[in-house]
MMTF fields as JSON, N, C-alpha, C and O atoms, coordinates in Angstrom:
{
  "mmtfVersion": "1.0.0",
  "mmtfProducer": "UNKNOWN",
  "numBonds": 323,
  "numAtoms": 324,
  "numGroups": 81,
  "numChains": 1,
  "numModels": 1,
  "chainsPerModel": [1],
  "groupsPerChain": [81],
  "chainIdList": ["A"],
  "bondAtomList": [4, 2, 8, 6, 12, 10, 16, 14, 20, 18, 24, 22, 28, 26, 32, 30, 36, 34, 40, 38, 44, 42, 48, 46, 52, 50, 56, 54, 60, 58, 64, 62, 68, 66, 72, 70, 76, 74, 80, 78, 84, 82, 88, 86, 92, 90, 96, 94, 100, 98, 104, 102, 108, 106, 112, 110, 116, 114, 120, 118, 124, 122, 128, 126, 132, 130, 136, 134, 140, 138, 144, 142, 148, 146, 152, 150, 156, 154, 160, 158, 164, 162, 168, 166, 172, 170, 176, 174, 180, 178, 184, 182, 188, 186, 192, 190, 196, 194, 200, 198, 204, 202, 208, 206, 212, 210, 216, 214, 220, 218, 224, 222, 228, 226, 232, 230, 236, 234, 240, 238, 244, 242, 248, 246, 252, 250, 256, 254, 260, 258, 264, 262, 268, 266, 272, 270, 276, 274, 280, 278, 284, 282, 288, 286, 292, 290, 296, 294, 300, 298, 304, 302, 308, 306, 312, 310, 316, 314, 320, 318],
  "bondOrderList": [1, 1, 1, 1, 1, 1, 1, 1, 1, 1, 1, 1, 1, 1, 1, 1, 1, 1, 1, 1, 1, 1, 1, 1, 1, 1, 1, 1, 1, 1, 1, 1, 1, 1, 1, 1, 1, 1, 1, 1, 1, 1, 1, 1, 1, 1, 1, 1, 1, 1, 1, 1, 1, 1, 1, 1, 1, 1, 1, 1, 1, 1, 1, 1, 1, 1, 1, 1, 1, 1, 1, 1, 1, 1, 1, 1, 1, 1, 1, 1],
  "groupList": [{"groupName": "UNK", "atomNameList": ["N", "CA", "C", "O"], "elementList": ["N", "C", "C", "O"], "formalChargeList": [0, 0, 0, 0], "bondAtomList": [1, 0, 2, 1, 3, 2], "bondOrderList": [1, 1, 2], "singleLetterCode": "X", "chemCompType": "L-PEPTIDE LINKING"}],
  "groupTypeList": [0, 0, 0, 0, 0, 0, 0, 0, 0, 0, 0, 0, 0, 0, 0, 0, 0, 0, 0, 0, 0, 0, 0, 0, 0, 0, 0, 0, 0, 0, 0, 0, 0, 0, 0, 0, 0, 0, 0, 0, 0, 0, 0, 0, 0, 0, 0, 0, 0, 0, 0, 0, 0, 0, 0, 0, 0, 0, 0, 0, 0, 0, 0, 0, 0, 0, 0, 0, 0, 0, 0, 0, 0, 0, 0, 0, 0, 0, 0, 0, 0],
  "groupIdList": [1, 2, 3, 4, 5, 6, 7, 8, 9, 10, 11, 12, 13, 14, 15, 16, 17, 18, 19, 20, 21, 22, 23, 24, 25, 26, 27, 28, 29, 30, 31, 32, 33, 34, 35, 36, 37, 38, 39, 40, 41, 42, 43, 44, 45, 46, 47, 48, 49, 50, 51, 52, 53, 54, 55, 56, 57, 58, 59, 60, 61, 62, 63, 64, 65, 66, 67, 68, 69, 70, 71, 72, 73, 74, 75, 76, 77, 78, 79, 80, 81],
  "secStructList": [7, 7, 7, 7, 7, 1, 1, 3, 3, 3, 7, 6, 6, 6, 1, 6, 6, 6, 6, 7, 7, 7, 2, 2, 2, 2, 2, 2, 2, 2, 2, 2, 2, 2, 2, 6, 6, 7, 7, 3, 3, 3, 3, 3, 6, 6, 2, 2, 2, 2, 6, 2, 2, 2, 2, 2, 2, 2, 2, 2, 2, 2, 2, 6, 7, 7, 4, 4, 4, 7, 3, 3, 3, 3, 3, 7, 7, 7, 7, 7, 7],
  "xCoordList": [0.835, 0.0, 0.879, 1.885, 0.505, 1.257, 0.975, -0.085, 1.937, 1.75, 0.917, 0.935, 0.199, -0.545, 0.429, 1.506, 0.05, 0.891, 0.798, -0.168, 1.808, 1.831, 0.651, 0.146, 0.214, -0.974, -2.023, -1.711, -3.259, -4.355, -5.331, -5.747, -5.69, -6.618, -8.049, -8.516, -8.729, -10.14, -10.996, -10.824, -11.904, -12.701, -14.131, -14.941, -14.454, -15.817, -16.34, -17.502, -15.497, -15.97, -15.772, -16.032, -15.324, -15.092, -16.397, -16.441, -17.446, -18.709, -19.784, -19.525, -21.005, -22.185, -22.138, -22.86, -21.309, -21.254, -20.213, -19.847, -19.741, -18.707, -18.413, -19.197, -17.292, -16.785, -17.591, -17.519, -18.356, -19.169, -18.331, -18.704, -17.195, -16.295, -16.937, -17.596, -16.737, -17.15, -16.184, -15.166, -16.496, -15.59, -14.23, -13.203, -14.202, -12.927, -12.151, -10.935, -12.847, -12.182, -11.663, -10.586, -12.432, -11.996, -10.766, -9.857, -10.736, -9.561, -8.346, -7.268, -8.509, -7.422, -6.973, -5.776, -7.932, -7.599, -6.812, -5.864, -7.196, -6.451, -4.999, -4.08, -4.793, -3.439, -2.611, -1.44, -3.204, -2.496, -2.124, -1.02, -3.038, -2.786, -1.623, -0.739, -1.628, -0.526, 0.794, 1.827, 0.778, 2.005, 2.578, 3.788, 1.719, 2.157, 2.638, 3.05, 2.586, 3.053, 2.006, 2.319, 0.763, -0.337, -0.987, -1.536, -0.921, -1.403, -2.585, -3.104, -3.007, -4.095, -5.307, -5.192, -6.474, -7.71, -8.756, -9.01, -9.365, -10.348, -11.761, -12.061, -12.615, -14.011, -14.93, -14.489, -16.216, -17.276, -18.452, -18.67, -19.203, -20.309, -21.306, -21.941, -21.453, -22.45, -22.056, -22.919, -20.771, -20.309, -21.094, -21.349, -21.469, -22.194, -23.54, -23.966, -24.211, -25.49, -25.34, -26.15, -24.303, -24.02, -23.613, -23.856, -22.998, -22.612, -21.111, -20.616, -20.387, -18.988, -18.082, -17.199, -18.276, -17.419, -17.567, -16.568, -18.775, -18.995, -18.378, -17.776, -18.531, -17.946, -16.422, -15.768, -15.858, -14.419, -13.965, -12.934, -14.727, -14.396, -14.338, -13.428, -15.297, -15.284, -14.056, -13.407, -13.741, -12.569, -11.285, -10.349, -11.241, -10.066, -9.838, -8.711, -10.882, -10.77, -10.288, -9.407, -10.86, -10.483, -9.025, -8.368, -8.522, -7.165, -6.078, -4.954, -6.406, -5.437, -4.341, -3.299, -4.567, -3.626, -3.681, -4.76, -2.521, -2.478, -3.038, -2.713, -3.867, -4.502, -3.474, -3.693, -2.365, -1.351, -0.625, 0.163, -0.88, -0.232, -0.998, -0.501, -2.204, -2.989, -3.518, -3.558, -3.923, -4.586, -5.937, -6.04, -6.956, -8.293, -8.718, -8.548, -9.269, -9.85, -11.318, -11.639, -12.203, -13.623, -14.286, -14.016, -15.145, -15.903, -17.343, -17.802, -18.045, -19.455, -20.224, -19.649, -21.52, -22.375, -22.652, -23.369, -22.1, -22.397, -23.827, -24.23, -24.591, -25.993, -26.288, -25.826, -27.066, -27.553, -28.657, -29.506, -28.658, -29.71, -30.551, -31.489],
  "yCoordList": [-1.179, 0.0, 1.241, 1.299, 2.212, 3.466, 4.328, 4.232, 5.164, 6.121, 7.293, 7.641, 7.886, 9.096, 10.239, 10.277, 11.174, 12.355, 13.22, 13.125, 14.066, 14.923, 15.882, 16.229, 16.308, 17.145, 16.297, 15.568, 16.387, 15.613, 16.585, 17.569, 16.305, 17.155, 16.816, 15.699, 17.775, 17.61, 17.89, 18.914, 16.995, 17.1, 17.572, 17.573, 17.971, 18.363, 19.474, 19.449, 20.441, 21.598, 21.456, 22.406, 20.31, 20.134, 20.034, 20.412, 19.541, 19.285, 20.301, 21.502, 19.797, 20.642, 21.55, 22.546, 21.229, 22.044, 23.154, 23.726, 23.46, 24.485, 24.916, 25.634, 24.478, 24.924, 24.418, 24.991, 23.36, 22.765, 22.457, 22.802, 21.804, 21.473, 20.461, 19.518, 20.672, 19.678, 18.497, 18.577, 17.421, 16.268, 16.669, 16.273, 17.444, 17.897, 18.77, 18.626, 19.671, 20.532, 19.718, 19.997, 18.712, 17.863, 17.051, 16.847, 16.593, 15.892, 16.808, 16.382, 18.054, 19.026, 19.243, 19.342, 19.321, 19.506, 18.313, 18.486, 17.12, 15.919, 16.024, 15.771, 16.388, 16.479, 17.565, 17.345, 18.724, 19.813, 19.392, 19.673, 18.725, 18.275, 17.283, 17.386, 16.328, 15.363, 16.035, 15.677, 16.994, 17.719, 18.442, 18.653, 18.818, 19.491, 18.493, 18.892, 17.199, 16.182, 15.692, 14.955, 16.101, 15.664, 14.46, 14.569, 13.321, 12.077, 11.453, 10.417, 12.081, 11.543, 12.465, 13.685, 11.853, 12.603, 12.157, 10.964, 13.152, 12.901, 13.086, 14.089, 12.11, 12.128, 11.757, 11.295, 11.967, 11.409, 11.162, 11.916, 10.117, 9.776, 10.922, 11.05, 11.748, 12.816, 14.033, 14.829, 14.18, 15.375, 15.588, 14.65, 16.844, 17.203, 16.519, 16.13, 16.373, 15.658, 14.254, 13.814, 13.578, 12.19, 12.046, 10.999, 13.077, 12.998, 13.15, 12.717, 13.748, 14.102, 12.887, 12.896, 11.851, 10.665, 10.034, 9.646, 9.927, 9.34, 10.217, 9.715, 11.533, 12.442, 12.37, 12.394, 12.284, 12.119, 10.845, 10.841, 9.773, 8.515, 8.657, 8.128, 9.366, 9.604, 10.413, 10.115, 11.439, 12.269, 11.461, 11.619, 10.606, 9.77, 8.838, 8.708, 8.201, 7.331, 8.135, 7.693, 9.306, 10.17, 10.617, 10.809, 10.78, 11.3, 10.307, 10.708, 9.024, 7.958, 7.846, 7.241, 8.422, 8.296, 6.85, 6.27, 6.278, 4.902, 4.855, 5.706, 3.874, 3.757, 3.667, 4.196, 3.008, 2.864, 4.178, 4.241, 5.22, 6.51, 7.424, 8.489, 7.02, 7.858, 7.02, 5.791, 7.727, 7.106, 7.808, 9.024, 7.034, 7.578, 7.342, 6.252, 8.376, 8.281, 8.633, 9.642, 7.839, 8.145, 7.913, 6.926, 8.827, 8.714, 8.366, 8.708, 7.698, 7.399, 7.556, 7.609, 7.628, 7.733, 9.158, 9.363, 10.144, 11.545, 11.828, 11.451, 12.487, 12.764, 14.242, 14.886, 14.777, 16.137, 16.161, 15.269, 17.162, 17.248, 18.475, 18.717],
  "zCoordList": [0.0, 0.0, 0.0, 0.707, -0.779, -0.85, 0.372, 0.991, 0.702, 1.784, 1.294, 0.113, 2.21, 1.873, 1.635, 2.23, 0.762, 0.58, 1.833, 2.59, 2.049, 3.249, 3.266, 4.334, 2.102, 1.958, 1.261, 0.32, 1.716, 1.136, 0.476, 1.088, -0.77, -1.515, -1.113, -1.333, -0.53, -0.198, -1.428, -2.088, -1.73, -2.959, -2.713, -3.64, -1.493, -1.159, -2.06, -2.465, -2.373, -3.14, -4.649, -5.387, -5.119, -6.552, -7.33, -8.501, -6.715, -7.405, -7.085, -7.007, -6.9, -6.718, -5.498, -5.446, -4.523, -3.314, -3.39, -2.363, -4.565, -4.632, -6.049, -6.669, -6.551, -7.848, -9.025, -10.112, -8.832, -9.888, -11.13, -12.251, -10.904, -11.998, -12.936, -12.498, -14.228, -15.21, -15.122, -14.434, -15.805, -15.807, -16.36, -15.808, -17.436, -18.007, -17.026, -16.893, -16.343, -15.362, -14.177, -13.649, -13.764, -12.67, -13.082, -12.277, -14.327, -14.847, -14.789, -14.376, -15.195, -15.112, -13.686, -13.415, -12.762, -11.345, -10.813, -10.046, -11.212, -10.818, -11.279, -10.5, -12.516, -13.056, -12.37, -12.059, -12.134, -11.451, -10.038, -9.571, -9.365, -8.0, -7.965, -7.115, -8.888, -8.943, -9.276, -8.711, -10.178, -10.522, -9.307, -9.222, -8.373, -7.144, -6.086, -4.997, -6.405, -5.48, -4.498, -3.563, -4.709, -3.841, -4.512, -5.609, -3.846, -4.45, -3.713, -4.129, -2.626, -1.81, -1.918, -1.797, -2.148, -2.35, -1.342, -1.171, -0.67, 0.375, -0.178, -0.825, 0.086, -0.353, 0.794, 1.847, 0.566, 1.398, 0.469, -0.479, 0.738, -0.16, -0.308, -1.355, 0.707, 0.719, -0.139, -0.509, -0.453, -1.163, -2.458, -3.213, -2.691, -3.905, -4.009, -5.096, -2.872, -2.847, -3.433, -4.248, -3.006, -3.402, -4.875, -5.476, -5.462, -6.875, -7.12, -8.16, -6.194, -6.45, -6.614, -7.472, -5.818, -5.954, -7.34, -7.944, -7.846, -9.173, -10.257, -11.206, -10.108, -11.084, -11.039, -12.081, -9.844, -9.694, -10.404, -11.076, -10.257, -10.915, -12.426, -13.064, -13.004, -14.46, -14.86, -15.862, -14.07, -14.37, -14.213, -14.997, -13.213, -12.997, -14.185, -14.662, -14.658, -15.839, -17.033, -17.77, -17.223, -18.352, -18.257, -19.28, -17.051, -16.852, -17.258, -17.558, -17.268, -17.579, -16.515, -16.766, -15.335, -14.227, -13.74, -13.617, -13.467, -12.965, -11.543, -10.714, -11.269, -9.951, -8.833, -7.743, -9.093, -8.043, -7.739, -6.796, -8.522, -8.305, -7.353, -6.988, -6.946, -6.035, -4.877, -4.935, -3.823, -2.687, -2.515, -2.674, -2.192, -1.979, -0.538, 0.008, 0.059, 1.39, 1.228, 0.601, 1.769, 1.679, 3.022, 3.707, 3.381, 4.61, 4.24, 3.15, 5.127, 4.88, 6.177, 7.263, 6.038, 7.209, 7.659, 8.638, 6.966, 7.308, 6.877, 5.777, 7.73, 7.422, 7.573, 8.515, 6.631, 6.764, 7.798, 7.82, 8.651, 9.665, 9.458, 10.217]
}
């Protein structure tokens, strides 16, 4: 298993809850983040009203980044009250 990068990219604001990045823009963000040496990405199922993780997945596939080059952290069970 790879080590987490010293800085972890939070993806909460990449989707509907913030920047509303398109798949192409998210792919670009992935590449810029990796170029900066950040290889760990933080998610939660609830982000973007339950859409950001799936959109990130599409962008990741589009990016052609090797899976072994990144680490994913995901939280679950967070509930809106």
